[in-house]
N, C-alpha and C positions, 0 to 999 in steps of 0.2 A: 768439316768443321768441327772444332772441338769445344763443345758448349760447357764444361767445367774448366777449360785453358786458362779464360778471361777471369773466373771466381778463384783460382790459385792465382792467379797474380795479382787479384784485386785485395787477396788479402794480406800478402806481401806490406802492400799502398793502406792498409788501415790500421797494419801493427806500428809500421812506420809513422805515422800519423800521431799515436799514441792511445789506439781505443784495442788496448788487448782482447777486453770482453767481446767486442762484435765481431772482432776477426775468429776467436774461441766460437763463438756462436754461427757462422756461416756453415759452417760444418757439423753442429748438431744440432742443429733445425731438420735439416730433412732426415737426419738419423731419427728425430723423435718423433716426425709425421709416420713414416714406415714403423717404427714400431709399438705404434698406439701409447705414445705419449701425449695426450692431449690434454691434459686440465695441466701439464707443467708446459707448454705451450703459452696457453691460455695464463698465465701467470707472466710469462717475460715478454711475448710478441710487443707489448707496445713501446715497451723501453728500447726494444733493438731497433723498431723500425722509428721510432726520434732521434736515434743517437743515429743512423744513418742518416737521415733529413738534416738534422743539425751540422753533421759534418760534411753534408754535399755529396756524398757517395750513392747518385740517382741510380747509379746501376744494382749497386747495390741496398738498397731500398725497394725497389725493382724485385729483386731475387728474395727478399725475405715474404712482400707481401705476396708474392707467388708462390713460397711452399706451405704459408698461413692460410692462402684459399686452397691447396693441396690438403691439409687437414681437416678445413670447412667441410669444401665440400667434399672431394672424392672419398676422404677415410672415415669423415662423420653423417656426410650427408644431408647438409643443412641450406638448404637453397635458401631460404625464405630470407633466412637470417644475414648471410655471404651475399646478395645476388647486389644490393648498392655499392658493396668493397670491388666484387669484380666488375662491374662497370664502369667507377673511378680509376682501376688497375689497368683495365683496358684503354683507358683517352690516356693517360697516366705513359702505358707501355709505348705508345705512340706519339710521343712528344717532342719536339727533333732530337732533344739529346740523351732521348730514348731507347728511340726507334730504332738504333743499330744493333742495341745490348741483345747479342744470339737468347737472352732468357726472355725477349718480346714478343715472341713465337706461342711462346709456352702457354703465355695467358691466354690465347683462342681457347689452349683444354679444357681451363679453367669456365669461361664464359661456358661450351658446350656442355659442359660436366651440372654446370648448374643450370640449365633449360632440359638438360635429358632428368634430371634428377623432378624437375618442377614435374613434369610431362613426356616420359621417355618416346613413346609411340605419338605423341602431338606437336612435339617438335623438333620431328626427326627428320624432317625436310629442312628446317634449317641447318638442324645440328650438319647434316651433311653438307652440305653448300659452303657454310665458313670453311669446314674443315678438310675441304674438296682445292680452296680457294688457299689454305695457306700449304695444303701440300704441295700446290703449283709453286709457290718460292722456294719450299727446300728438296733434299733430295737424299738419300738413305743413308749419306756420309753426317748427317746431323742427327746426335742422340734421339730429338723430338718429331726424328717421323715416323718411331715408333707410336709416342703418344698420340701425336693427331692421326695415325693411321687407325689407332688402337678405338680413339673417338669417331672415327667416318667408321668405323664397324661397327662401335656398336651401337652407331646410332640407323646402319642397314639391317640390324638385328633387330632394335625395336620397331623397324617399318617389316617386320616379315618380309624383308626382300632377303631371304635367307641363301638362294643360289648365287645371287650378286654378291651380299659378303664374302661367300664362300671363294668366290671368284677372284675380289679385291685381296683379301688374307694369299691368297695362293702368290698375286703378282709380288705383295710383298718381300714374303717365303725368300722368293727368287731376286728380287733385289737385294735381303740380307747376302743367298747365296753369292750373285755376281760381285758384289762386294769382300766377297773371302769370308763373310762370318757364317755362321749354322742359321737353322729357321730359330725363330723368336718361339722360347717356352713359358715365358710368362704371360702378361698383356692379353696379346695378340690369340696366343694358346687357346685361354679364358675365354675371351669372345667365340674365336671357333668351335670350343667345345659345349659352349651355350647351343651357338645354330643346332651342332649339332644334334643336342638333347633336344631342340623344340622339333628337329626332321624325325626325332621318332628313334634314331641308331642308339640305343643303349650301348649296346657293345662296344661300338666304335666311340664313343663317348666316353667310356671308360680306360679306354686307351690311351685319349688322348689325357684323361686326367691325372693317370698314373707319370705321365711325363712333365706335368705342369712343376716350371721351379724355375725361381728368381733370386740369383745371387742379393741384389742391392734393393728385392722387395720387403725384407726385415717381415718381422712374425706376421703382419696386415696381412703379407702373398699366403705366408702358411695357413691364415685362418682363411682366405680368398680361398685355396687351395683343398681345405679340406671342407669348407662350407657346396664348394660344387662336387667334391664328391657323395657328398651326401646326397644330393637331390640327384646325382643318379640312379644310385641306389633304391634313391625312394621312387621316383618314374620308373625303375626297371619292376620294381615289387619285391625288392631288397631290404623289404624294410628294420631288422634287426641291426644291419650292417651303416643303413641311414642313423640309424640313434648312435650308436658308438660311433659315427667319423661327425656328427652333427657338433658342430661347437658350443658350449654351454653359453644361455644366453645375456649369463652376466659378465662374461666378457667379450660377447659381438658388442652388450650396449656399454661396457668400458671403452673398448680399442678400437669395433670398427664396426660400427654401425650403418654404413652405408651395406654393409652385409643382414641387415634387418627382412629385406625383400626376398633374398635366400633361403634366411632360417624358417621364418613363415613359413613358406611354399612347402618346403621337405615337411613339416611339424604339420600341416594340413594336410600332405598327402600318405605321412604317417596315423596320423590321428583318424583319418579316415578308412583305415583299412585296420588298424589295431585296435581293440576294447580297450587293453590297458593302459594304453595313452591316452585314452578322453577322459584325461582326468581335471579338474577346475585348476588349475597351476597353469596347464598349458594352452587353457581357452581365455586366463588370464593374460598371459605371455606374449598370446595371440592381440589378443584388444589394448595393450598397451604398447606393442610396436604400433597399433591402426591409429594408437589415437596420438605415439609418438611421430608418426609420418604426416598424421596431417596437422600438426602444431608446427613443425619444421617447412611444412611447405612441398612435401612427397605426394603430392595428390595421389597420380596415376599407381602409386605402389598402395597408398592408402586405400584405395577405390580397390584392389586388389584384395587388401587383406581385408577389408571388409563385408567382400563378396562371402570369401573360403569360412568368414566366420558363420554367417547365415547358412552356408550349406551345414556346416559343423552343429547347429543349436538345431537343423532340423533333422540330424541322425541321432541324436542321445542329450537326453534331460541336461540343462542350463542354468544357472540363472539371468543367463544372457536375455536382454529380451529382442527378437528378433524387429520387432518394425521400428527403434530404436536404432538399432544397425542399419535398418533399410534408408533411416530418413540419415543419419550422419554421410551413409553412403550417397545420397542425392546431395545432401551440401558440398559433398567432396567432387563430384560427377558437375558443379557447376565452375568450380576452377578448372576444368583440363580445354587444354587448349584446342584440341579436334575432338570429337565425339571417339574416334577410332574403335565402334564394338561394344561400347559401352553404354548405351541405350539397351542395346538388345541383353545385353548382359543385367541390363534393372527388370528387363520385363521378364526376364526368368525366376528370376532371384524372389520379384514381387510376386508372382503368380506361385511360388513357392512357400511363401511366407502366407498368403492367403487362403493356402490348404490346411495351414497345419495347426 
C-alpha cells in the first residue's frame, strides 16, 4: 500500500480545480510539523481545513486534520486541547466517504497518543488493544505499519511489559527485513532504546542511541535523538556529557515540547548529582514544565515532575514549598486513569516532606 500515492494524485486534482495554495500546503504541512514550525501551522490550519471542506476534498480534509493532530499531540504534547478534535476526526475518518482513505488508519495513532499523554500507564491496556486491532487490518507494506507498531510498542513500554515489548519489536524488525527493508532506525528504535534504559543496560542503550536516524523526521527527530542520548548518559552517571547533549530548554519548549518529560528526567538526574547544576534557574524550568504539563493534561508526566521537584527540595535549599508541590501532585493524581504505583509514590514523598 503506497499511502502517499493517493496524495500525489490528489494534489493534481486539487491544482486542476484551481486550488493552488491548498495543493502547495499538502506537502508543506508535514514538513512544518516535523521541523517544529508549530506557531506558523496555527496561523494557517483553519484556512486549509475550510478550503478543503468547501471544495469537497474530504480525503484531503482528513489528511490535513490528521497532520494537525500530529503537531498538537505527538510533537507539542497538548492532549487536553486536542482530544475533542481527535474524537471528531476519528468519527470523520470512518464515515462511508472516508473509510477507504489510507490516511484513516493513521488517526488511530492520534487517538492512542492522545490518551497515552493523558496517562501513559493508565491507558496502556486500551492503547495496546486499539493499536493491535489496527495492526490486524494492515501489513508491513503500509507505511503506517511503523507508526501503529510504534504506538503499540510505546504502550507496552508504559505498561512496563518490557520483555514483551522487545519481542514485539523483534517481530516488526523481522517483518521489515523479510519485505526487503532494513530495521527501523527511527521511532521503533527510539522505543527499544527507552526499554533498554529502563532495564538498566546503559551500554547497550548507548549503542542503540548512536544508530538513531530518520531522514523524514526533520529537526524534531534530531531533538528526540539528542534528548534520548542525554538521558542515557544521565542514567549512566556521565553527567557532563548528559549536560552537553541535553537540548536547550527554550528550543524544546518552542519546537518539540513533547520532550518535556525526557528533558525534566535528565535534568533531575543531573541536579541530584552535580552541585553546580542545583540552580534556581533549573528548578524554575522544572516547575514550569510541571505546570505546563498539568495545564495541558499530561497528568502522569506532571505527577512525575512534581515528585522529582519534591526530592530536589529535600537535597538543597530552594524557594519552593514542598507542601504546595505535594498538594499539586495530589490534584494531578486524581486525574490519572489508573493508580499504577502513584499511591505508593505519594506515601514515600509525604514521608519525605514530613521529615523536612
